[in-house]
C-alpha positions in Angstrom: 44.9 -21.3 48.5 42.0 -23.7 49.1 42.6 -26.3 51.9 44.1 -29.7 51.2 46.5 -30.9 48.6 43.8 -31.4 45.9 44.2 -29.8 42.5 41.6 -27.6 40.9 41.1 -30.4 38.2 40.2 -32.9 41.0 37.8 -30.4 42.5 36.0 -30.1 39.1 35.9 -33.9 38.7 34.1 -34.2 42.0 31.5 -31.4 41.4 28.1 -32.7 40.3 25.1 -30.6 39.3 22.1 -31.3 41.4 19.5 -28.8 40.3 19.0 -26.2 37.6 16.0 -23.8 37.5 14.9 -20.9 35.4 14.7 -17.8 37.6 13.7 -15.2 34.9 13.6 -14.8 31.2 12.7 -12.0 28.8 12.7 -11.4 25.1 12.1 -8.4 22.9 11.7 -8.7 19.1 11.5 -5.7 16.8 9.5 -7.4 14.1 9.9 -4.7 11.4 13.7 -4.5 12.0 13.8 -8.3 11.9 12.0 -8.4 8.6 14.4 -5.9 7.1 17.4 -7.8 8.3 16.0 -11.1 6.9 15.5 -9.4 3.5 19.2 -8.3 3.6 20.3 -11.8 4.5 18.6 -13.1 1.4 20.8 -10.7 -0.6 23.9 -12.1 1.1 24.5 -8.8 2.9 25.9 -9.3 6.4 24.3 -6.5 8.4 23.8 -8.5 11.6 25.8 -8.0 14.7 25.4 -10.7 17.4 26.6 -10.4 21.0 26.4 -13.2 23.5 27.3 -12.5 27.1 27.3 -14.6 30.3 27.7 -13.5 33.9 28.0 -15.9 36.9 27.6 -15.1 40.6 28.4 -17.4 43.4 25.4 -17.0 45.8 26.0 -19.5 48.6 28.7 -21.9 49.7 28.3 -24.8 52.3 30.6 -27.6 53.4 29.6 -29.9 50.5 27.6 -27.6 48.2 27.5 -24.3 46.4 24.9 -22.3 44.5 25.4 -20.2 41.4 23.3 -17.8 39.4 24.1 -17.5 35.7 22.6 -14.8 33.4 22.9 -15.2 29.6 22.1 -12.5 27.1 21.8 -12.6 23.3 21.5 -9.4 21.4 21.1 -9.0 17.6 21.5 -5.6 16.1 21.3 -4.2 12.6 24.8 -2.7 12.2 23.8 -0.2 9.5 21.0 1.4 11.4 22.2 0.3 14.9 18.7 -0.9 15.6 18.1 -3.6 18.2 16.4 -6.5 16.4 16.3 -9.1 19.1 17.2 -9.4 22.8 16.9 -12.5 24.9 18.0 -12.6 28.5 17.6 -15.5 30.9 18.8 -16.1 34.5 19.3 -19.6 35.9 19.9 -20.8 39.4 22.0 -23.9 40.0 23.0 -26.1 42.9 26.1 -28.2 42.9 27.5 -30.9 45.3 31.2 -31.6 45.8 33.7 -33.1 48.2 34.0 -31.4 51.6 35.2 -28.8 52.3 34.1 -26.8 49.2 36.6 -24.1 48.4 34.8 -20.7 47.8 37.8 -19.6 45.7 37.5 -22.6 43.4 33.6 -22.5 43.3 33.9 -19.0 41.9 
């Protein structure tokens, strides 16, 4: 358990974002598949499958700060042909301050 008598909710109230930066971003659009999917949408056919995922990693913890990397990915597929239509993936780095001592367990 993290040090002190503070609750997790109190820890969160004292955390403040200090910086956010884009570390990497990529996108892939299959234009012909996208066009086909848009045509189906006009006919009220729901052949689109969307998947949104997020992954967070604690990269550094100090006495009054912690750093996190977050990767977010959006994928759109045509469910009838299982063709990838659009993929967007971006990774952000962030820096937070809080009350000392920062609990690595709670920062995760």
